N, C-alpha and C positions, 0 to 999 in steps of 0.2 A: 392746249396744255398737256396733253399726252405725247405730242412730239418733244415739248420740253422733258418731259418724264423721260422718254427712251433716251434722249442723247443725254441728259445729266446723269442718267443711274446707269449708262452703257447697255440699257436692255434693247433687246429684238422684240418687235412687236407687229404682229400684222392682225387687225382688228374688222370684222364685219358685224355691223349691228343694224337688223330690221327692228328699230322701233315705232310708237306710238307717237310720234313728233306732232302728228295732226292733231292729237288730243294736247300734249305738252312734252317738255322735257326730261319730268321727273323719273318717270320709269326707264328711260333708255340711260340716263346719268348713272342714277342708281344700279342700273343693272350691269352696266360697263365696270362700275367698279367691284360688285359682286365677281361677276366673270373674271377680272384680273385679280383680284385676290384669290379665287380658287385655283387659278393658274399658277399663282407663286406657292401657295400650299402644296400643290403636287407637286411641281419642280424642287421643292425643297426636302419632299417624301416626311421623314421621321426627325428631321432639323437637326440632327446630332451632328457635331463638328461645326456647326455655324457659329457666325460672330455671336448672333443672337441679339445683342441690344447695343446700340449705337445711338449717340445724339449728333446732329449735324447742326451749326448754326450759320444762319446766312446773315445777311445786311438787314433783309425785311420779314425772314423767315425763321421759325425754330421748329425744328421737327424733331419726334424720336419715335422710331419703329423698334419693334420688340417680336423678333419671328422666331423667338429659342423654343426648345423642345419642353414641354410642359404637358404632364398626362391628361389635365384637364381640357386643355386645348380651347380655352375661350377665348372670346375677344372682348376688346374695351377700344372706345376711342372718344377721344375730346379735341373737338374742332375750335378754335377761335381766329378767325378771319379779320376782324377789323373791319370789312368791307361795309361802307354807308352807302349802296348805291343796289338798286333793283337788278340794272343787268350791267354785263362787262362786253363789249359786242352783243351776240345773242346770245349768250349763257346767261342763264337765271342763276344769280350768285349765291343765293340760298341752296343751290343745288352742290356748292363744294361740299359742303358738309355731308349730304347722301352719298356722294361718291367715296367720301373716306371711309364714313361708317360703313357701305357697301365693302370695301376693300377689306377692312377689319374683319368682317364678317366671314367673307369668302377665303381668306387668309388665316383666318382665326389667329389673329395677331392683335397685340396692340400698339394703335395707331393714335400717337397726340400730336396736333398742329395747331400752332399758335403765331401767329403775324404779332411782332415787334412792334414794328412801326411803319409807316410809310406813307406818302400823299397819294399816289396814284392806285387807286381800287384796281386795276389791271395789273399793275407790277406786284400789287400786294399777292393777288392770286397767282401770277406767275413764280414769285419767290416760293409760294407755299409747295406747289410742283416739283419746282428745281430742287427744292433743301430736302422735299419729301424721298424723291429718286435717288438723291445723292445717299441720304440715310440708309434707304433702303438695299442700296448697293453693298454699303459697309456692312449692314446687319446680317445679308444673307451671305458674306463671305465667309468662306471655310477660315478655320481659323489656322 
């Protein structure tokens, strides 16, 4: 999913993570979201001059990202995946929400992710990451 994120967002990403996967995936997935969000927060600096809020609509996913400059720099997130299976591949699907919550906290940004429809749970998650990447690419762009 992170490869889709980098491709559709046109982001360079090199990630090394030593997680506690022998326990479960939760902290690893959440911490990757937090670290990625923090990287965006640092890269955007004071966030002046960026597009701030843009919405991207995809066939299966709707995403809004708000990376704009705000004095309070608080984060909010809302995630609705409509995924109705416990696993997609070896990914625990409930962790998709934890990833985006971590990203929002790390980036001090608002992240809203909603799957509109879809048959395949795998494709729903793919659509979320693709749409999020595209929305973030636009939201981070300089005006």
